[in-house]
FIVO-412914 format. One record per residue (C-alpha): x, y, z. Coordinates in steps of 0.05 Angstrom, whole numbers. Layout:
REM FIVO-412914
+--------+--------+--------+
|     px |     py |     pz |
+--------+--------+--------+
|      X |      Y |      Z |
...
+--------+--------+--------+
***
This chain:
REM FIVO-412914
+--------+--------+--------+
|     px |     py |     pz |
+--------+--------+--------+
|    344 |    694 |   1295 |
|    343 |    736 |   1230 |
|    396 |    708 |   1206 |
|    371 |    639 |   1197 |
|    307 |    668 |   1169 |
|    347 |    697 |   1117 |
|    376 |    632 |   1096 |
|    317 |    589 |   1108 |
|    288 |    640 |   1060 |
|    352 |    649 |   1004 |
|    353 |    567 |   1007 |
|    267 |    572 |    993 |
|    281 |    616 |    928 |
|    338 |    571 |    911 |
|    290 |    512 |    919 |
|    236 |    545 |    867 |
|    273 |    566 |    829 |
|    306 |    499 |    813 |
|    235 |    462 |    818 |
|    211 |    511 |    772 |
|    269 |    500 |    714 |
|    254 |    419 |    705 |
|    181 |    407 |    707 |
|    143 |    333 |    684 |
|     72 |    338 |    662 |
|     24 |    268 |    663 |
|    -33 |    276 |    605 |
|    -78 |    220 |    553 |
|   -137 |    221 |    519 |
|   -199 |    163 |    532 |
|   -236 |    154 |    461 |
|   -287 |    107 |    454 |
|   -338 |     91 |    399 |
|   -399 |     50 |    393 |
|   -392 |     25 |    317 |
|   -442 |    -14 |    282 |
|   -417 |    -46 |    202 |
|   -460 |    -75 |    150 |
|   -429 |   -129 |    106 |
|   -373 |   -156 |    159 |
|   -339 |   -215 |    140 |
|   -366 |   -288 |    193 |
|   -318 |   -331 |    224 |
|   -347 |   -364 |    176 |
|   -303 |   -345 |    115 |
|   -305 |   -346 |     47 |
|   -365 |   -295 |     15 |
|   -408 |   -293 |     85 |
|   -422 |   -231 |    109 |
|   -470 |   -198 |    168 |
|   -479 |   -132 |    206 |
|   -433 |   -119 |    275 |
|   -441 |    -89 |    329 |
|   -381 |    -66 |    368 |
|   -337 |    -29 |    423 |
|   -275 |      3 |    404 |
|   -226 |     44 |    430 |
|   -189 |    104 |    394 |
|   -236 |    116 |    345 |
|   -210 |    194 |    328 |
|   -144 |    177 |    365 |
|   -119 |    120 |    402 |
|   -120 |    121 |    484 |
|    -61 |    128 |    504 |
|    -20 |    163 |    569 |
|     36 |    196 |    568 |
|     95 |    227 |    610 |
|    140 |    290 |    573 |
|    185 |    330 |    621 |
|    230 |    396 |    608 |
|    304 |    400 |    648 |
|    327 |    477 |    635 |
|    398 |    476 |    621 |
|    422 |    548 |    611 |
|    440 |    592 |    543 |
|    378 |    565 |    523 |
|    381 |    492 |    519 |
|    335 |    448 |    553 |
|    335 |    371 |    552 |
|    272 |    339 |    533 |
|    232 |    270 |    536 |
|    172 |    247 |    519 |
|    141 |    172 |    546 |
|     77 |    147 |    516 |
|     32 |     90 |    527 |
|    -29 |     61 |    474 |
|    -88 |     22 |    506 |
|   -148 |      7 |    500 |
|   -196 |     24 |    553 |
|   -263 |    -25 |    521 |
|   -212 |    -74 |    552 |
|   -158 |    -55 |    596 |
|   -111 |    -84 |    554 |
|    -48 |    -49 |    517 |
|    -51 |    -35 |    444 |
|     -4 |    -67 |    418 |
|    -17 |    -90 |    355 |
|     50 |   -116 |    330 |
|     60 |   -156 |    383 |
|    122 |   -146 |    416 |
|    100 |   -128 |    482 |
|    124 |    -68 |    480 |
|     99 |     -6 |    536 |
|    117 |     56 |    507 |
|     97 |     42 |    439 |
|     66 |    107 |    416 |
|    136 |    146 |    437 |
|    194 |    140 |    472 |
|    244 |    195 |    463 |
|    301 |    235 |    496 |
|    342 |    299 |    466 |
|    357 |    360 |    474 |
|    312 |    434 |    447 |
|    333 |    503 |    430 |
|    338 |    559 |    385 |
|    368 |    511 |    339 |
|    306 |    455 |    340 |
|    296 |    401 |    368 |
|    330 |    326 |    370 |
|    300 |    266 |    387 |
|    329 |    194 |    398 |
|    289 |    132 |    409 |
|    221 |    113 |    383 |
|    182 |    167 |    345 |
|    141 |    172 |    286 |
|    169 |    208 |    217 |
|    142 |    274 |    198 |
|     79 |    249 |    156 |
|     49 |    245 |    223 |
|     58 |    321 |    225 |
|     38 |    345 |    176 |
|    -30 |    295 |    173 |
|    -55 |    356 |    204 |
|    -75 |    384 |    148 |
|   -111 |    322 |    133 |
|   -173 |    268 |    149 |
|   -143 |    245 |    199 |
|   -149 |    306 |    247 |
|   -217 |    304 |    246 |
|   -240 |    225 |    224 |
|   -178 |    189 |    251 |
|   -173 |    120 |    243 |
|   -243 |    114 |    218 |
|   -204 |    125 |    149 |
|   -151 |     92 |    149 |
|   -162 |     27 |    120 |
|   -174 |     73 |     53 |
|   -100 |     91 |     52 |
|    -76 |    137 |    113 |
|    -44 |     71 |    146 |
|     -6 |     53 |     90 |
|     13 |    126 |     74 |
|     34 |    134 |    141 |
|    -10 |    202 |    155 |
|    -42 |    150 |    207 |
|     30 |    155 |    245 |
|     78 |    100 |    237 |
|    140 |     89 |    283 |
|    204 |     80 |    270 |
|    250 |     52 |    319 |
|    324 |     62 |    334 |
|    306 |    126 |    310 |
|    345 |    210 |    306 |
|    312 |    262 |    283 |
|    315 |    335 |    271 |
|    265 |    381 |    276 |
|    285 |    462 |    260 |
|    251 |    516 |    302 |
|    193 |    554 |    267 |
|    225 |    593 |    221 |
|    177 |    652 |    184 |
|    122 |    593 |    176 |
|    166 |    545 |    154 |
|    191 |    477 |    196 |
|    240 |    419 |    170 |
|    250 |    347 |    190 |
|    310 |    295 |    184 |
|    301 |    220 |    203 |
|    346 |    163 |    202 |
|    331 |     90 |    230 |
|    380 |     44 |    250 |
|    369 |    -29 |    229 |
|    421 |    -53 |    274 |
|    438 |   -108 |    237 |
|    511 |   -130 |    244 |
|    562 |   -133 |    169 |
|    507 |    -93 |    129 |
|    488 |    -25 |    152 |
|    429 |    -18 |     98 |
|    403 |    -77 |    134 |
|    340 |    -41 |    164 |
|    355 |     19 |    157 |
|    302 |     85 |    138 |
|    308 |    150 |    127 |
|    259 |    210 |    128 |
|    266 |    280 |     94 |
|    201 |    335 |    109 |
|    171 |    401 |    127 |
|    111 |    438 |    121 |
|     94 |    507 |    126 |
|     47 |    553 |    150 |
|     16 |    628 |    139 |
|    -48 |    641 |    168 |
|   -106 |    612 |    135 |
|    -55 |    571 |     92 |
|    -22 |    498 |    110 |
|     30 |    461 |     55 |
|     62 |    391 |     79 |
|    108 |    349 |     43 |
|    148 |    290 |     73 |
|    188 |    229 |     37 |
|    203 |    158 |     75 |
|    239 |     99 |     58 |
|    259 |     39 |     88 |
|    299 |    -19 |     80 |
|    280 |    -93 |     95 |
|    321 |   -132 |    148 |
|    325 |   -177 |    206 |
|    309 |   -113 |    260 |
|    284 |    -61 |    203 |
|    267 |      4 |    239 |
|    208 |     24 |    197 |
|    153 |    -12 |    244 |
|    108 |    -35 |    196 |
|    160 |    -84 |    166 |
|    168 |   -128 |    239 |
|    104 |   -169 |    230 |
|     80 |   -188 |    165 |
|    149 |   -172 |    128 |
|    127 |   -145 |     57 |
|    153 |   -185 |     -2 |
|    196 |   -250 |      8 |
|    229 |   -269 |     70 |
|    287 |   -228 |    117 |
|    348 |   -264 |     84 |
|    329 |   -257 |     17 |
|    303 |   -179 |     15 |
|    344 |   -156 |     74 |
|    379 |    -86 |     48 |
|    337 |    -81 |    -13 |
|    280 |    -15 |     -4 |
|    222 |    -46 |     18 |
|    175 |     26 |     20 |
|    178 |     90 |     -3 |
|    122 |    147 |     10 |
|    111 |    209 |    -24 |
|     57 |    245 |     21 |
|     34 |    314 |     -5 |
|    -17 |    361 |     34 |
|    -51 |    432 |     38 |
|    -96 |    461 |     75 |
|   -136 |    522 |     73 |
|   -187 |    559 |    125 |
|   -253 |    590 |     89 |
|   -276 |    638 |    139 |
|   -312 |    579 |    184 |
|   -288 |    527 |    135 |
|   -226 |    495 |    132 |
|   -214 |    450 |     59 |
|   -160 |    408 |     44 |
|   -129 |    359 |    -10 |
|    -79 |    310 |     -6 |
|    -40 |    264 |    -52 |
|      5 |    198 |    -32 |
|     42 |    154 |    -74 |
|     68 |     80 |    -33 |
|    118 |     28 |    -70 |
|    138 |    -33 |    -38 |
|    187 |    -68 |    -97 |
|    189 |   -122 |    -51 |
|    110 |   -143 |    -71 |
|    134 |   -183 |   -135 |
|     75 |   -231 |   -158 |
|    118 |   -293 |   -116 |
|    118 |   -259 |    -60 |
|     47 |   -249 |    -51 |
|     14 |   -304 |    -89 |
|    -42 |   -260 |   -113 |
|    -72 |   -296 |   -168 |
|   -138 |   -270 |   -212 |
|   -177 |   -317 |   -181 |
|   -166 |   -292 |   -114 |
|   -159 |   -211 |   -115 |
|   -220 |   -192 |    -96 |
|   -214 |   -232 |    -28 |
|   -140 |   -232 |    -13 |
|   -102 |   -164 |    -48 |
|    -98 |   -111 |     -5 |
|    -64 |    -54 |      7 |
|    -11 |    -81 |     48 |
|      5 |   -129 |    -21 |
|      0 |    -76 |    -85 |
|     66 |    -60 |   -106 |
|     50 |     19 |   -122 |
|    -12 |     49 |    -93 |
|    -40 |    122 |   -105 |
|    -80 |    161 |    -56 |
|   -121 |    228 |    -65 |
|   -162 |    258 |    -17 |
|   -210 |    319 |    -10 |
|   -253 |    346 |     60 |
|   -272 |    399 |     92 |
|   -294 |    416 |    162 |
|   -341 |    468 |    168 |
|   -348 |    511 |    247 |
|   -429 |    512 |    247 |
|   -414 |    540 |    318 |
|   -352 |    554 |    372 |
|   -375 |    472 |    390 |
|   -407 |    441 |    335 |
|   -358 |    421 |    271 |
|   -389 |    385 |    215 |
|   -339 |    340 |    176 |
|   -337 |    307 |    106 |
|   -289 |    272 |     60 |
|   -275 |    227 |      5 |
|   -213 |    188 |     -5 |
|   -197 |    148 |    -73 |
|   -142 |     98 |    -80 |
|   -115 |     58 |   -147 |
|    -67 |     -2 |   -136 |
|    -23 |    -43 |   -175 |
|    -13 |   -123 |   -154 |
|     56 |   -144 |   -191 |
|     26 |   -202 |   -232 |
|    -52 |   -182 |   -236 |
|    -73 |   -139 |   -302 |
|   -116 |    -80 |   -289 |
|   -120 |    -30 |   -216 |
|   -150 |    -45 |   -145 |
|   -201 |      7 |   -130 |
|   -213 |     32 |    -59 |
|   -268 |    100 |    -53 |
|   -294 |    118 |     24 |
|   -334 |    163 |     34 |
|   -342 |    200 |     99 |
|   -400 |    241 |    134 |
|   -401 |    258 |    212 |
|   -407 |    323 |    264 |
|   -356 |    340 |    332 |
|   -398 |    362 |    384 |
|   -351 |    399 |    438 |
|   -366 |    392 |    519 |
|   -312 |    432 |    534 |
|   -243 |    435 |    512 |
|   -218 |    371 |    539 |
|   -284 |    334 |    519 |
|   -321 |    322 |    458 |
|   -382 |    271 |    423 |
|   -370 |    249 |    355 |
|   -414 |    214 |    296 |
|   -396 |    184 |    225 |
|   -423 |    155 |    181 |
|   -380 |    121 |    126 |
|   -378 |     81 |     65 |
|   -318 |     42 |     38 |
|   -328 |      4 |    -41 |
|   -274 |    -41 |    -58 |
|   -268 |    -55 |   -137 |
|   -213 |   -113 |   -172 |
|   -189 |   -126 |   -103 |
|   -203 |   -141 |    -27 |
|   -253 |    -95 |     20 |
|   -209 |    -93 |     85 |
|   -266 |    -65 |    115 |
|   -283 |     11 |    148 |
|   -268 |     -9 |    218 |
|   -196 |    -34 |    246 |
|   -226 |    -97 |    259 |
|   -284 |   -112 |    216 |
|   -254 |   -141 |    145 |
|   -304 |   -130 |     94 |
|   -333 |   -181 |     50 |
|   -357 |   -149 |     -4 |
|   -363 |   -100 |    -59 |
|   -384 |    -44 |    -12 |
|   -397 |    -37 |     66 |
|   -425 |     12 |    112 |
|   -408 |     32 |    179 |
|   -438 |     86 |    231 |
|   -406 |    111 |    296 |
|   -414 |    144 |    360 |
|   -363 |    166 |    415 |
|   -336 |    209 |    464 |
|   -270 |    231 |    467 |
|   -228 |    261 |    531 |
|   -170 |    292 |    541 |
|   -125 |    301 |    612 |
+--------+--------+--------+
***
């Protein structure tokens, strides 16, 4: 009897140890806001505008549900995976803006981690998404995407069929390499992408830099090229560089205030005059950032902790865009003020007011689903975010 009890105890200990060596976590975010927008383009099109009220999912962060796991393989080596699906909690629909029926649109990776760092394979963001923590994306999220951070990848653009390596923290420095396979038969360069980035954290100081380049192809790794392909048709431009993106960001914590600034440059060489079809007569109604040949984006902002629960926010974004075949530069300027109140560590209430102004180009609108059709548009949003 004693031997049986001893055997059961030993087996229980081994089972507990095995369970402790492997774990799976379910997590998510539900973020919804109500937005009032002035001077939004009406269904009639043209220059008609009107005010709009809308409920939007994912104002600061995209609503999502995720699964991540780790298994201890011994010797400091672990197997890791992360699957993350986005959804629109205002309608319950899958959040798949590219209409590719992608379940784990946000992330789908598996890999190994250890003292050497982490290697991940699958669908993932490049390092611009990591260093966006030093920018207004961390506080305002999607509210600032149309003024430039959606194009310069700070909002988190995915790369399919990719492999990445991120170093361990080396006295505050972390580096990253990424390569995306274009998977085009007979032309290795068709659709391929690569990225190189790094960040440095030292107390109140945060610095980051990232470079990303992608090429056109029949199955491009860069998901920004999957729908509404940049510039010329795929057959004419496969293997040619479609996008070059450079981000330089900095942030510093002065007591209760975080102050940040950054600059990004985006070049889209395939956006020629013939490819975009833009004319001087249509530039204010059709010249969007996506059709620019080169764009420079600048940002300044701050987040001030008035109390442990309340943050006051402010930022300004300024973008200059060149369009092939058009004289002069298009300009976008966005001003943002906001407040974020934390009811708990997992639940917060937020309120934002933003004004987006366009000169010599189309006003994209503040909200993602509300195009501007006037030189100036204002949006006011209030919402709630819960993390689990």
